[in-house]
N, C-alpha and C positions, 0 to 999 in steps of 0.2 A: 462716682467717678469717669464712671467710661461713658455716659451722656453728657457730660460736661465737655469733656475729650471729644466725643461727635459733634458737638454743637460748635465747640472750636475748631476743628479743624472745615466743619460745611462752613463755618462763615468767611474764612478766611479764603479756601478755595473759591467758595463765590463770588466773593469780590474781584479775584483773578481773572474769572472767568462768564462774569454776566454779562461782559459784552461779546465776547465770544458765540453765546447763545442767543445774544439781541441779533447778531448778525442770522444766525443759524436759521431760529424759523418764521420770521416774515419773509426772506431770500426764498424761505423750502415751499410758500407758498406762488411766490414768482416761477420756479423749478418747475411746478406746475404745467406751466403755461409756454415760459421761453427757455430756448435754448444758446448755449452759448455756439456766434456765427461761424459754419464752416462747410466745406464745400465737399458735397460727395459727388461719385463718381455719376451718380444721375443726373445732375445740379448740373454737370460737364456736360451729357447727353442732350439735355434740355435746351440747355441753349447751345447744340454746335449744329451743323448745319446737316440735314438729309442729305444720305449717300446717293450719288449719281452713276448707275452704272459703265456708262460712258466714256467716263474717265479712269476707270479701271483698267489699264493696260499690264498688268504685271500678274502674272500667279502666287499663289501664296511661297511655293518653292523657290520661283527664280525671286521674287523680294528678298528672302532669309538669304538666300545664296550671297545676295549685296554687303551680307554682314562677317563672313566666312569662318562660320562657328561647324566645328564637328557635331558637337552634341544637338539635336534637336530641342528646340523651344516648348517649356514647359504651360505657356498659354500664347495663342493668338487673337486677337483683336483686331477688325475695319473697321476703323471709323474717318472722320474728319478731323483734321490741326488744319487751322491757317484756312477752309476751307476747300482744303486739299483730301483727297482720300490720302491713308496713312493704315501700313499696318504697325501693329504694335505686339512686337516678340520680346516677351517675358523668358528670363532665363533667373533662376535665383531672383533677388532683391533687384536686381536691373531690369528695364524696361530699353528696348530697342526701338527707332523709329525708323521706317523708311516706305517715301513715299509710293504709290500704288499706281501714277500715273506717268512719273520718269525715271524708278528706282532708285532716285539719289537718298541719302542717308538724312534724317535732317542731326546735325551736331551743331552750327551757329546757332546764336541766338543773336539778334539783333535787335536794335532799340526798336525801329521801325517795325517788326514782327511783333514784336513784345506791344509798343502803342497798337496795333491792330488786334489784336488778342481782343486787351482791354476792352476796346470801343466796342469788337462786335459781344464782347459779356452784357454790355450795360447799353448797347443802341445808343449809344453819343459819340458825337466825335472825340477824337481822342487831343485832338489841338483847345477843347473846351478844358481841360482837367488840369490839375496840379501835381505834377509829378516829380513823387520822393523817391531818394533811395533808402531802401531798410536796410544797414550793414546786420543791428542787434537788434533782440524781439520788442515789441512795443505790446502795447496790452491784447489786440487781437493775434498776435504770432508769438505767444508768452510758452505755449506748449512745446515741449524737446523735438515731436515731428515737425517742427518748422527747419529747427537747425540745417539739416541736408538741403533745404533749400533757397536759403540764404547765397547771394544777394538775394531780394526782393524791390522790387519798383510799384511803389503803392501809386494809381490812380484814382485822385478826388475828385467828385465833381459838384457842382454846385446844390444839387438835391439831396445830397448825403451819399450818394452810392460810391460807397471806394472797392478798388478791384486791387489785388495785390498778385503779383506776376513773379516768377519765381525765373531768373537770369539762366540759372544752368540746363531746366528744363521746357521754358514758355508757355507753359503748362498756369493757368489761374489757380492758386493755392487758399482764398481766403477773400469771400465777400463779401459785406457788410451795411448796411443801411443806419441811417438814420433810427428807422424803429426797433433793427434787430441788437443795435447799441444800447439802446435805454433800455428793450429788455433784459439784454446780458447785465448791465448795471442793477435791476431787480431782482434780477435769481441767480445763472450763475457765478459771476462774478465774487460777491459776496458770501456764498453760500462754500464756492470751493476754496476760498481765502485766493484766490486769483488776484492778484496785488501783484503789476509788473514787477516791482522791485523784489519782492518774494518769490512769486513764480518762479521767474528765471532763475533763479537758484534752485535746483531740485531736489537736493538731497536738504537742505533748509526746509523747505517749501514742504516738504516730506514731514520731516520732523515734531514742525511747529502741527500741523494738521490733526498726527497720530496722536501726538503729546497731549494738544489742549483738547481732544474728544473724547482721550481715555481718562482724563483727567475731569474731564465732567460729566462721562458717566459716575465716576465715582462720587465729583460732588451732588450729583442728583441721587444715589443711592441713598448715600449718608441723609440729606433733606427728608427723604420719604423714611429714613429711620428713626430720623429726630421728629418727623411730622406728627410717626406713630407711635412715639413716645410722649407727647406731650400734647396729643387730645388722648383723652377719656370722656367717653361717654357715661361710663358710671359717675365721674366726678364733677363737681358742677361748680364753675366760675363764675362770680359776681362782675361781669363787663357791661358797662354802658347801661344800668340797670335792668340788663334781662341776664338769665341763667344759661351758660354753656360749656362744654367740650369743651373748649380752646380757650387757654390763659390769656386771648392777647386781642387787641382792636386795632382798629387802623389799618395801615399798610401791613403791619404784621399778620393780623388776623389776616387779610388778604392772602396773603404770601402762604399761609401755611395754610387754607383751603384751596386755592390754587396751585400748591405743591401735593393735596393727595389725590387731587383730582386727575391731576396730568403730570405729576412727577415721575410715574413709568415710563408714560411715553415720552420725556427730557431724556431719561437714561437709555430706551432701546435706543433711539434715533444716535444718542452721542456716541455709542457702543456700535451699531451698526454704519455708522460714518466714520468711524476707524476701522470698521473690517473694507472698506472701501479701498484702501490704499495698501491691503493684503500686506500685514503687518506676520501674518501666521504662517509657518513653512507651508508652503505648497503642495497639496497632495492628488496634483492631476498626473494622468498618466497618459502615455500613445494609445490610440485606437488599436484594440486587441481583435479585431477582423480587418476586412479588407472589403468593407461595405464602400468605402469612400472612394477607394481605385477603383471596386469593381462597375462603379455606378460609370464612371468613365472612361478607365482601359485607360493604353497609348492614346496618340497621338501622332495618327501618320501622317503628315504632309502631305507627302506627294499622292496620296490618295485623293485629295482635294481635285488636282488635275481631270477628275473623272466628271467636275461639274464645276465651271470656273465661277468666283464668288459672283460678276457682274451679269451671266447667265443665272444665278441665284436669286439676284435681286430683281430678277424680270419677272420673277414668278409672283412679286405683291407689288404689280405695278398704280397701284394706287394709293400705295400706304407710304409712309414718310419713314425709313428705316435709318436710326441713328446707329447701329453697330452690329456687325456681323459677328459672332464668334466663330471661330472656327474650333469645332470640340469631337468631342465621339461618347456614345453611350453604348455602353458592354459592347466596347472597339469596334465598332461602327463608326465611321465617319457622318459628322453630319455639321448642318450648321444652324445658330443661334440667333433670329434678327431681335433685334430689341428696337419698339417703335416707341413713340412717345408716350409718354407718362409710365415706364416701363413694362407696358405691353409686350409680350413676344411672341413671334411664330417660329415652328420648327421647317429646317427646309435639308429632308436628306439628300442623298446626291443620287439617288433613284426614288420617282414616285412623286406624287403633290407637295405642296406645305400641310402643316397643320396644325391646331392648338397646341397639343400637349401631346405627352407620350404615352403608350399604350399603358395604365395602369396594374393590369395584371405582368405585365412584363416585367416593369419596375419590381412586384412582388416579388417572382420568380428569381431574379438578378439577386436580391437582398436576401433569400432564401437561401440561396448559393453560397454568396459569400461571408453569411452568419457562422455556416460550419466552423469548428463541429461544437459550436454552444447550441445554434438552434435558436428560433425566436420562438417568442411569447405569444405575440400576438402581430398581426397587420389590421390596419384599417384608416380610414380616410375621414379626417378630421373638418368638418365645417367650420368649429368655433374655435378656438385659442385654448387652451387648456390651462394646468398649474404648471408646466414648464416650458410653453410655450406660448409665449402671451406677448401683448403689444399696445399698447396706452392710447396711441396714437393712431392704430388700425393700420399700420403701413405693411407690417410681415405679411407675405401668401397666405392665404387661403382661395381653396381648399391645400390640405397636406396629407401624405400618405406617413401616420406612424408607424415605426417598424420597432420593436422592442427588443432587445436581444435576450437572450435567457446568459447570461455571464453574472461573475461575480459585482459586478457594480451595474447591472441591471441598467446597461446604454440604452438608452432612446434616442431616435433620429428622425428627422421630421423632413421631409422630401417634399419638393414643389413637382409636381405631374409635369408643369409647362418647359421645367427646364432640368428636370431629373437632376437636380443641385439638391443636396443636403443643405436647409434654411435654416435647422436648429439642432442641436443636441442636446442632453444629458447623460449624469450617470451619478449613482450615489457619491461618490467622489465630491460632487460639487455642492452638495448639499448646506456648508457652509454661506456660500455666496448665493444659494437661492433664497435661504430660508432666514438665515443670518443678517444679511446684507440687504437684499432686496426686498424680501418679506417684512423684515422690521424697517426698515428705513421709507420702501415705498406703496407698503400695503399692496403689493401685486398681487392681489388673491382674487381669481376667476368671477367670484360672486360678488365684488365689486367693481370690477373692470370692466365686466360686463353687463353694468347695469348703473350706468352714467346718466347721469349726475351722485347717482350713493355713494361713489368714490369721493368726486370733490368734497361732497360734504363732510366726510366723515375725516378727511387730511384738513379741510380747511381747518374744521373747527378746532384739529386736536392741535395744528399749526396758531389759531388763533388764543388758546387757553395759554399755549406753551410761551405765547410772546405776552400775554398778560403777564403769566409768572416770572418771565424775563424783565419786566418792567418793575415791578414789587421787588425784584431782589435790586434792579439798579438802585431805587430810592431806598432801600437797607443800608448798600452796599454804600453809598455814598454818605449816609446816617456813620456807618462803620467809621468809613475814612476820616469824615470831619472830625469825629471825637477823638480818634486814636491819634491825628497829627495834630490839632488844635486844643486840644482839650486837655485838663492838668493830670499829674501822674496818678489821682485816685480813678480818674475814671478810667483812663488807658489801662489800668490792674484789671480793674473791672470786666473793661471788654476782653483782655485775653484770658481771665481764667472765668469769671463771674458768670452764673445764668443769664439769659438772654431777659432787659427787659421789656415790661409792658408798653 
């Protein structure tokens, strides 16, 4: 009775979910190589003009005074906007822009300004573009983060490039090409169920993903149980003239074989996909040490009067500086210049520029800030490890690993070129690390560090899962056809009886 009940539940869950699995597995291959289009801070810097020291006429303190704020800013950056140098002062979630050449605030965003920004992004004339106003979400702006950026102006050129500019800020917030849109349809959109009518309703989309992946996990596990029950190596069945331990032939036989091989992968992928939606209560805790704050310290804006940003830039006369960050290291004011392709240089207020901070001093600062817990170890990593890795190999290397002797076994990864924490991990994050990333992406260093080994393993499982879904779909169609178009006896047999051969 228990066996027949498991078969019944698995059959009808399979009917309901086989299309979901058929979306997830092939699109998982696409996800390995194509991302959903986005615009990062690095993309903006790459496409922005380099800073010209001769155009910077205001000091940071003078520019900040134009805002009339009493509290010091949390972050200050100097880069270009519409080809002009601009200070970006951040306090909380808000950001204010003050032009470094005139001291005027950037407030109004005109159509002409937005057209210039879009044109500069793609290096094509704005009058050659088709312009649309986007008040509601479209396929490329369905994420909730775009709500505060609307309305948008969308500029489309004949070569397939599309630029979305936010009217409130004048910033480029989305950029797509024909290739990136095709890649998204092959990977992220079907894999994440990022279909506009569903994704724009965040609660409904979240429930669909959680419930479909949760039920998918149950269906896959039931399939494994049924397959093990049905397979009997000691009992031989005569199928197509041959003795076998599987009492089926044709599509059912293939389905059982594929399920026994790839069913566990299907279950773990569905389960880890559900975890990506954070359905469980969070166990995250705040930082128990002062390490992040100690590496930076306070931002003394007035101290930068000792070296004007223009003077600092003149120390790098032959380099194209895209951004100058006004920050500090262990309380000492410094500039960090970002060049093309993400390279950085450190510009202290006193002394020449250098490529990275003194590593021993970073260790000393971290060691002091880790009290009263202390450090288990500090060392330099030249390769990614289990908790700090990147399939695209874009995260900084080398980094300084600092392991804190606290209850959560906290680990910090510090980039010596910026003295910035670029990664962290604690034992409270084990669900995300192992049950989500580990099971869903198979992101283990012994695979990641020896590509294409990772590609071969993952693609093999994805193709096996796809084949399992195809056989499920064929069998599901037979079940549906027999149930809805067969006679009453057939329907009764399908509802309660064993699987037919």
